[in-house]
C-alpha positions in Angstrom: -11.3 -12.1 9.6 -12.4 -12.1 13.7 -9.2 -12.0 15.0 -8.2 -8.3 14.2 -9.4 -4.3 12.9 -10.2 -5.3 9.6 -7.6 -4.3 7.1 -4.7 -4.2 9.9 -1.8 -5.9 9.7 -0.3 -5.3 13.6 -1.2 -8.6 14.6 -0.1 -10.3 11.7 3.4 -8.0 12.8 3.4 -8.9 16.5 3.2 -13.0 15.7 6.2 -13.2 13.1 8.3 -11.2 15.3 7.4 -12.9 18.3 8.2 -16.3 16.2 4.5 -17.6 15.7 2.5 -18.6 12.3 1.0 -16.3 10.5 -2.6 -15.8 12.0 -4.0 -14.4 8.8 -6.0 -16.4 6.5 -6.0 -16.6 2.9 -8.7 -14.4 2.9 -7.2 -12.0 5.4 -3.9 -11.5 3.0 -6.4 -10.6 -0.1 -7.7 -8.1 2.4 -4.6 -6.8 2.9 -3.8 -6.5 -0.7 -7.4 -5.3 -2.3 -6.5 -2.2 0.3 -3.0 -1.5 -0.9 -4.5 -1.7 -4.7 -7.3 0.8 -3.6 -5.3 2.8 -2.6 -2.3 3.1 -5.6 -5.2 3.3 -7.8 -6.6 6.3 -5.7 -3.5 8.5 -6.6 -3.3 7.3 -9.6 -7.0 8.5 -10.0 -5.4 11.7 -8.2 -2.8 12.4 -11.0 -5.4 13.1 -13.8 -6.8 16.7 -12.4 -3.6 17.1 -10.9 -1.7 17.1 -15.2 -6.0 18.6 -15.6 -5.4 22.2 -13.7 -1.8 22.3 -15.2 -3.1 22.5 -18.5 -5.9 25.1 -17.6 -3.5 27.2 -16.4 -0.6 27.4 -18.9 1.7 25.3 -16.7 2.2 22.3 -17.3 5.2 22.6 -20.0 7.3 25.1 -17.5 6.2 22.3 -14.2 8.4 19.9 -13.2 6.8 16.8 -12.0 8.6 14.3 -9.6 6.9 10.7 -8.3 7.9 9.2 -5.6 7.3 5.7 -3.7 9.3 3.1 -1.4 9.4 0.3 -2.1 5.8 -1.5 -1.2 4.3 -3.8 0.6 5.3 -7.1 1.4 2.1 -9.6 2.7 3.3 -12.9 3.2 5.5 -13.3 0.3 9.0 -13.4 2.2 7.9 -14.3 5.3 7.0 -11.0 6.4 4.5 -8.1 6.1 3.9 -4.6 5.9 7.4 -2.8 4.7 10.5 -1.4 6.3 12.3 -5.4 6.8 13.3 -5.8 3.7 13.8 -4.4 -0.5 
């Protein structure tokens, strides 16, 4: 990914917003998807310690845990990158 700092989708976004074709290669998109997957895996790994800590303190049964998420990211599947433009 010579045209951009690794993991930065902004140059792709700027090109698409200007009506230009995406400068992303399949390898670039794979890197962005891998970074996104790594972020999800990190948060998944953080849930177990949270639940274990609540169990140790005897709080799990009386604790309401609410998890929320947005619509995720686009990786050119619908002609766009990042998020906040389509559902």
